C-alpha positions as CSV (number, residue, x, y, z in Angstrom):
1,M,180.0,101.7,134.3
2,N,180.7,105.2,135.5
3,Q,178.1,107.9,135.5
4,K,179.6,110.0,132.7
5,L,179.7,107.0,130.4
6,M,176.1,106.1,131.2
7,I,174.9,109.7,130.5
8,G,176.9,109.8,127.3
9,A,175.4,106.5,126.1
10,A,171.9,107.6,127.0
11,L,172.4,110.9,125.1
12,A,173.8,109.1,122.1
13,V,170.7,106.8,121.9
14,A,168.4,109.8,122.3
15,L,170.1,111.7,119.5
16,S,170.5,108.7,117.2
17,G,166.9,108.4,116.2
18,A,167.0,104.7,117.2
19,V,163.2,104.7,117.9
20,V,161.2,105.3,114.8
21,S,157.5,105.5,115.6
22,P,154.7,104.8,113.1
23,A,153.7,108.5,113.5
24,T,157.1,109.4,111.9
25,Y,156.2,107.5,108.8
26,A,152.8,109.1,108.7
27,G,154.5,112.5,108.8
28,G,155.7,112.1,105.2
29,K,158.9,110.1,105.7
30,E,160.1,107.0,104.0
31,K,163.0,104.6,104.4
32,C,165.8,105.2,101.8
33,Y,168.4,102.5,101.4
34,G,172.0,103.1,100.3
35,I,172.5,106.7,101.4
36,S,173.7,106.4,105.0
37,P,177.2,107.4,106.0
38,V,179.4,105.2,108.2
39,G,177.6,105.1,111.5
40,G,174.7,107.1,110.1
41,N,172.0,104.4,109.6
42,D,168.6,104.8,111.3
43,C,168.1,101.2,112.4
44,G,168.8,97.5,111.6
45,N,170.0,96.5,108.2
46,I,168.6,94.1,105.6
47,A,171.3,91.4,106.2
48,G,170.3,91.3,109.9
49,T,173.9,91.7,111.1
50,H,172.8,94.5,113.5
51,S,169.6,95.9,114.7
52,C,170.5,99.4,115.9
53,A,171.1,102.8,114.6
54,G,174.6,104.1,114.1
55,Q,176.1,100.7,113.4
56,S,176.7,100.9,109.6
57,K,180.3,100.1,108.8
58,V,180.4,101.2,105.1
59,A,179.1,104.5,103.6
60,N,176.2,104.1,101.1
61,D,175.8,100.4,102.0
62,P,172.6,99.3,100.0
63,G,171.4,97.3,103.1
64,E,171.4,100.3,105.4
65,W,168.7,102.9,105.5
66,K,167.8,106.4,106.7
67,L,164.5,108.1,107.0
68,V,164.1,110.9,104.4
69,A,161.2,113.1,103.3
70,K,158.8,111.2,101.2
71,G,159.6,111.4,97.5
72,T,163.3,112.5,97.9
73,C,165.0,109.1,98.1
74,E,165.7,108.7,94.4
75,S,167.1,112.2,94.1
76,L,169.5,111.5,97.0
77,G,170.8,108.4,95.1
78,G,169.0,105.8,97.2
79,F,166.4,103.2,96.5
80,D,163.4,101.4,98.0
81,K,163.6,98.2,100.1
82,A,162.7,95.8,97.2
83,T,165.6,97.2,95.1
84,A,167.9,97.2,98.1
85,K,167.1,93.5,98.8
86,K,168.0,92.6,95.2
87,I,171.3,94.4,95.4
88,V,172.2,92.8,98.7
89,A,171.3,89.4,97.4
90,Q,173.6,89.9,94.3
91,Q,176.5,91.0,96.5
92,G,176.0,88.1,98.9
């Protein structure tokens, strides 16, 4: 792997928000399912088909999530994990 590619990959990981610490959640954030754009998810999905940020293939997939300010998920058109699991199960 050449040096430019390695630097680009490292930068992409750093900017993707792939690491979500418990402190982030304590800062008034919550997972919101069904609102991420293609490649805009924050981590692994409910189906378990990937475990990394930036790998969503479909916009607004109910199994993908993003961190949002606590209390804003519903107004963004998203839902909590329990609801997301039900939707994914119905689709499956």
